[in-house]
SEKE-892716 format. One record per residue (C-alpha): residue in one letter; x, y, z. Coordinates in steps of 0.05 Angstrom, whole numbers, padded with zeros to 5 digits. Layout:
// SEKE-892716
- A  X  Y  Z
...
This chain:
// SEKE-892716
- M  00674  00083  -00797
- G  00702  00153  -00793
- E  00661  00217  -00796
- D  00668  00220  -00872
- G  00668  00145  -00888
- P  00710  00083  -00876
- V  00776  00091  -00840
- T  00834  00079  -00888
- Y  00903  00052  -00871
- W  00969  00063  -00906
- Q  01022  00008  -00905
- A  01084  00045  -00881
- P  01144  00028  -00925
- H  01197  -00014  -00890
- V  01271  -00018  -00910
- D  01329  -00064  -00891
- V  01383  -00020  -00923
- P  01408  00050  -00911
- V  01367  00106  -00943
- H  01406  00152  -00989
- A  01368  00210  -01021
- T  01361  00284  -01035
- V  01292  00311  -01017
- S  01268  00380  -01040
- L  01214  00408  -00995
- P  01160  00461  -01005
- G  01157  00525  -00965
- S  01145  00536  -00891
- K  01073  00537  -00867
- S  01090  00583  -00810
- I  01123  00635  -00855
- T  01071  00628  -00911
- N  01012  00641  -00865
- R  01045  00699  -00830
- A  01065  00729  -00898
- L  00993  00722  -00923
- I  00965  00761  -00865
- L  01018  00815  -00869
- A  01006  00821  -00944
- A  00931  00827  -00933
- L  00942  00884  -00883
- A  00998  00918  -00922
- D  00998  00987  -00956
- G  01005  00957  -01026
- P  01009  00893  -01067
- S  01058  00838  -01048
- T  01083  00774  -01081
- L  01098  00710  -01044
- T  01146  00661  -01079
- G  01159  00591  -01054
- A  01094  00593  -01015
- L  01070  00527  -00986
- R  01005  00501  -01016
- S  00974  00455  -00964
- R  00908  00449  -00928
- D  00928  00500  -00875
- T  00954  00552  -00924
- N  00897  00541  -00974
- L  00847  00552  -00917
- M  00884  00617  -00899
- I  00880  00640  -00972
- E  00806  00624  -00976
- A  00793  00659  -00909
- L  00827  00723  -00931
- R  00791  00720  -00998
- A  00725  00712  -00960
- M  00741  00777  -00924
- G  00756  00813  -00990
- T  00831  00806  -01001
- R  00851  00793  -01074
- I  00898  00733  -01078
- E  00917  00707  -01146
- G  00959  00647  -01165
- D  00948  00572  -01164
- A  01018  00547  -01150
- D  01073  00571  -01101
- T  01074  00642  -01128
- L  01018  00686  -01100
- A  01001  00758  -01116
- V  00965  00791  -01057
- T  00928  00857  -01066
- P  00900  00886  -01001
- T  00830  00915  -01000
- P  00787  00940  -00942
- L  00767  00878  -00904
- G  00694  00859  -00899
- G  00652  00806  -00864
- G  00651  00734  -00884
- A  00655  00661  -00862
- V  00722  00630  -00844
- D  00736  00555  -00843
- C  00796  00545  -00796
- G  00801  00470  -00808
- L  00850  00448  -00753
- A  00898  00506  -00765
- G  00920  00543  -00703
- T  00950  00597  -00748
- I  00881  00613  -00774
- M  00840  00608  -00711
- R  00890  00650  -00672
- F  00920  00696  -00724
- L  00858  00718  -00763
- P  00811  00742  -00707
- P  00854  00804  -00692
- A  00854  00821  -00767
- A  00779  00809  -00768
- T  00769  00866  -00718
- L  00792  00912  -00775
- A  00738  00886  -00822
- T  00673  00922  -00833
- G  00622  00869  -00816
- A  00616  00803  -00779
- V  00668  00749  -00790
- A  00643  00680  -00770
- F  00696  00628  -00752
- D  00687  00552  -00749
- G  00729  00491  -00763
- D  00737  00416  -00758
- T  00703  00380  -00701
- Q  00770  00368  -00667
- A  00785  00443  -00671
- R  00727  00460  -00626
- A  00766  00433  -00567
- R  00827  00477  -00580
- P  00838  00533  -00530
- L  00819  00602  -00558
- R  00792  00641  -00498
- T  00860  00675  -00488
- I  00860  00710  -00556
- L  00786  00725  -00556
- E  00787  00755  -00486
- A  00848  00796  -00506
- L  00811  00825  -00565
- R  00752  00843  -00521
- G  00800  00879  -00475
- L  00826  00919  -00534
- G  00756  00942  -00553
- A  00730  00886  -00599
- E  00661  00854  -00599
- V  00666  00778  -00600
- D  00612  00726  -00591
- G  00637  00659  -00563
- D  00699  00632  -00530
- T  00714  00571  -00574
- L  00697  00552  -00645
- P  00648  00570  -00672
- F  00654  00645  -00654
- T  00641  00711  -00688
- V  00682  00775  -00690
- H  00640  00837  -00704
- G  00689  00881  -00742
- K  00679  00956  -00739
- G  00732  00975  -00790
- A  00781  00994  -00736
- L  00803  00974  -00666
- R  00826  01019  -00609
- G  00882  00974  -00587
- G  00925  00991  -00527
- T  00952  00947  -00472
- V  00931  00876  -00456
- T  00956  00823  -00407
- I  00949  00750  -00427
- D  00973  00681  -00404
- A  01003  00653  -00468
- S  01035  00592  -00435
- G  00985  00549  -00474
- S  01010  00572  -00542
- S  01059  00624  -00570
- Q  01007  00634  -00625
- F  00967  00678  -00577
- V  01024  00728  -00577
- S  01039  00723  -00651
- G  00966  00730  -00670
- L  00961  00796  -00634
- L  01027  00823  -00658
- L  01013  00811  -00732
- S  00955  00860  -00733
- G  00977  00907  -00677
- A  01007  00961  -00721
- R  00939  00972  -00753
- F  00905  00985  -00685
- E  00893  01059  -00671
- E  00937  01059  -00608
- G  00982  01003  -00631
- L  00990  00946  -00582
- T  01027  00927  -00519
- V  01023  00853  -00499
- H  01044  00831  -00429
- H  01052  00756  -00417
- D  01035  00735  -00346
- G  01040  00660  -00334
- K  01086  00600  -00339
- A  01143  00599  -00388
- L  01123  00612  -00460
- P  01127  00553  -00508
- S  01155  00556  -00578
- V  01190  00623  -00569
- P  01224  00618  -00637
- H  01156  00625  -00670
- I  01147  00693  -00635
- E  01217  00713  -00658
- M  01195  00694  -00729
- T  01135  00740  -00723
- V  01176  00798  -00696
- E  01229  00790  -00751
- M  01176  00789  -00806
- L  01141  00851  -00777
- R  01207  00888  -00777
- R  01219  00868  -00850
- A  01151  00902  -00864
- D  01178  00966  -00830
- V  01134  00956  -00768
- S  01166  00985  -00705
- V  01167  00928  -00653
- E  01200  00929  -00584
- A  01215  00858  -00563
- P  01254  00828  -00505
- A  01328  00818  -00517
- D  01324  00751  -00482
- S  01264  00716  -00511
- R  01266  00660  -00460
- K  01249  00712  -00406
- A  01200  00747  -00452
- Q  01145  00785  -00418
- T  01127  00846  -00460
- W  01122  00865  -00534
- I  01104  00933  -00560
- V  01080  00945  -00632
- H  01076  01018  -00651
- P  01018  01041  -00694
- G  01032  01054  -00768
- P  01029  01023  -00837
- I  01051  00952  -00854
- R  01095  00960  -00915
- A  01086  00914  -00975
- V  01141  00862  -00979
- D  01157  00811  -01033
- W  01166  00749  -00990
- E  01211  00691  -01009
- I  01189  00632  -00967
- E  01241  00585  -00937
- P  01232  00509  -00941
- D  01193  00482  -00882
- L  01247  00456  -00835
- S  01198  00420  -00788
- N  01171  00382  -00848
- A  01243  00362  -00864
- T  01252  00326  -00798
- P  01219  00258  -00817
- F  01264  00253  -00878
- L  01327  00270  -00838
- A  01304  00219  -00786
- A  01302  00167  -00841
- A  01377  00176  -00850
- A  01389  00174  -00775
- I  01352  00108  -00762
- T  01376  00070  -00824
- G  01449  00091  -00822
- G  01440  00126  -00889
- A  01447  00197  -00915
- V  01392  00246  -00933
- S  01404  00316  -00960
- I  01357  00376  -00961
- P  01373  00433  -01009
- H  01363  00507  -00995
- W  01372  00500  -00919
- P  01375  00572  -00894
- R  01440  00596  -00864
- I  01402  00639  -00813
- T  01330  00625  -00795
- T  01278  00635  -00741
- Q  01245  00568  -00757
- P  01245  00521  -00696
- G  01257  00462  -00743
- D  01329  00483  -00749
- V  01341  00453  -00680
- I  01335  00383  -00709
- R  01409  00390  -00729
- E  01431  00394  -00656
- I  01383  00338  -00635
- L  01409  00290  -00688
- V  01482  00305  -00670
- R  01467  00291  -00597
- M  01435  00224  -00617
- G  01498  00204  -00655
- A  01487  00228  -00727
- E  01534  00270  -00769
- V  01505  00335  -00795
- G  01536  00384  -00844
- I  01517  00441  -00891
- V  01554  00452  -00956
- D  01532  00505  -01006
- G  01463  00509  -00974
- V  01451  00434  -00975
- L  01441  00401  -00907
- T  01462  00328  -00903
- V  01449  00280  -00845
- R  01488  00215  -00840
- G  01462  00163  -00792
- P  01503  00126  -00740
- E  01509  00051  -00731
- R  01470  00057  -00666
- L  01425  00114  -00646
- A  01434  00141  -00575
- G  01377  00164  -00530
- I  01372  00237  -00510
- D  01352  00279  -00449
- I  01327  00344  -00477
- D  01281  00403  -00462
- L  01237  00413  -00524
- H  01197  00471  -00494
- D  01216  00520  -00549
- V  01211  00469  -00606
- G  01151  00426  -00585
- E  01130  00413  -00657
- L  01192  00368  -00664
- T  01168  00322  -00608
- P  01134  00269  -00652
- T  01197  00261  -00694
- V  01242  00259  -00633
- A  01196  00210  -00598
- A  01199  00163  -00658
- L  01275  00168  -00659
- A  01278  00155  -00584
- A  01234  00093  -00591
- L  01287  00065  -00639
- A  01348  00086  -00599
- D  01391  00040  -00557
- S  01386  00078  -00491
- P  01330  00114  -00453
- S  01306  00185  -00471
- W  01271  00240  -00432
- L  01233  00293  -00470
- R  01218  00351  -00424
- G  01183  00419  -00423
- I  01126  00400  -00469
- A  01064  00398  -00426
- H  01033  00449  -00474
- L  01029  00394  -00528
- R  00968  00368  -00493
- G  00931  00427  -00526
- H  00957  00416  -00598
- E  00918  00384  -00656
- T  00909  00327  -00607
- D  00939  00313  -00539
- R  01005  00294  -00570
- L  01036  00266  -00506
- A  00978  00218  -00495
- A  00976  00201  -00569
- L  01051  00186  -00574
- S  01053  00143  -00512
- T  00990  00105  -00532
- E  01012  00090  -00602
- I  01085  00072  -00588
- N  01062  00028  -00531
- R  01011  -00005  -00577
- L  01071  -00028  -00618
- G  01107  -00057  -00558
- G  01143  00006  -00535
- K  01156  00030  -00464
- V  01134  00103  -00461
- T  01111  00137  -00397
- E  01078  00205  -00393
- T  01109  00252  -00343
- E  01082  00318  -00316
- D  01116  00356  -00373
- G  01137  00305  -00424
- L  01154  00233  -00441
- E  01202  00180  -00415
- I  01219  00131  -00470
- V  01255  00065  -00456
- P  01278  00025  -00517
- A  01238  -00039  -00528
- E  01228  -00089  -00585
- L  01174  -00060  -00629
- H  01126  -00099  -00673
- G  01077  -00082  -00729
- G  01007  -00059  -00718
- R  00959  -00002  -00730
- W  00981  00069  -00716
- H  00927  00121  -00704
- S  00940  00191  -00730
- Y  00887  00229  -00689
- A  00878  00276  -00749
- D  00947  00302  -00732
- H  00998  00309  -00789
- R  01059  00301  -00744
- M  01031  00238  -00712
- A  01023  00208  -00781
- T  01095  00224  -00801
- A  01121  00196  -00734
- G  01087  00131  -00752
- A  01121  00131  -00820
- I  01189  00140  -00787
- L  01177  00079  -00743
- G  01152  00040  -00803
- L  01220  00046  -00837
- K  01250  00001  -00783
- V  01190  -00038  -00759
- P  01153  -00080  -00812
- G  01078  -00084  -00813
- I  01058  -00014  -00788
- E  00993  00010  -00818
- I  00979  00085  -00809
- E  00908  00110  -00804
- D  00892  00169  -00848
- I  00960  00186  -00878
- G  00922  00239  -00916
- T  00922  00283  -00854
- T  00994  00302  -00875
- A  00961  00347  -00927
- K  00953  00397  -00870
- T  01025  00421  -00882
- L  01056  00373  -00933
- P  01006  00349  -00984
- D  01057  00308  -01024
- F  01085  00271  -00964
- V  01069  00201  -00990
- D  01100  00214  -01058
- L  01161  00248  -01026
- W  01170  00189  -00979
- A  01165  00139  -01036
- T  01214  00179  -01079
- M  01264  00181  -01021
- L  01261  00106  -01016
- D  01267  00092  -01090
- S  01343  00091  -01082
- A  01336  00037  -01029
- P  01328  -00030  -01064
- G  01306  -00064  -01000
- A  01245  -00020  -00992
- A  01178  -00054  -00987
- H  01131  -00001  -01016
């Protein structure tokens, strides 16, 4: 039995033929949730088009509404009208973008904002952001979920030093609200190398589009200091790109079956880390091309292993690990020790689940070593982690008899995953749905 009733299992579809399909994907979670916060703090109304509607983004919408922001629209077009923020209760679910991005905004509210979330979320590290806010003049009760931010309608701001090596979201969360602090904000990072740097670059780029003055390091991989000058956040009508990380399981389907999968509206220039999947698939033997904004991946006859540092794009690890488990030579995934603090300990989860199916995966200090082995069917546990669930679906295409626990957890960022997966396979007559 699970917390909310019996555990359910989804029979992952299996195919014996190449997959050929075009898959249209909804908007980026990372961009949608950043745009929602910037719109709530802006100097006028904004419209978001192509917004993702998923558990994480719906929770962000409800959290901002609870604090007084007017957000109208039931589909992927949202009209956001800022109002002075007030106290309220915020359900973070399992969303790092809520538990780390909203507390700085909550310091600008008039009243107490109480944060809580799923049981699994209470283990996620938050002390870094909450201590930073205290250092900038905020009153915060607690160091993990549940916690309360006592908003005073304003925050002094200034300079703070943090160790953000556990998550780039600590930096992004501070930067998004920094222009509204009285003295602006200077963030120094002091610690091991920052993970997921492209996500910080995304934050900086979006702030600049909202006319916020941001000084950021020229070389993000050696990033140490960001300065956000005080001033208004201009209203912007945001057009949200497709979620490139959510595209990766579908592109993986082409790579492992020797088929071809196309994704329309792939951005020519983007700060989304998911764009790196193009390079990864080429290195593993696939052909990748973009024509008129449509990305197409064609799979090879045999998939090669890969030795790669995924430090900046850790969210791609579950997809790459699934590909590596089906490759014909060993793989080493490096630079991803920080994934032990994600929705679940993703390194332990991936090694446990792939090995449960007959794989040979070894955890290293900062990643995974994956040696190809004959896989067999069995149960795949998702750990309430959307990317674990989609990794299991990738393996299921090649390995019959995989049953995935709680496929519904994909609703965190891609609520229509099961339907999109089935539609992709409809062109494959050998699919066992």
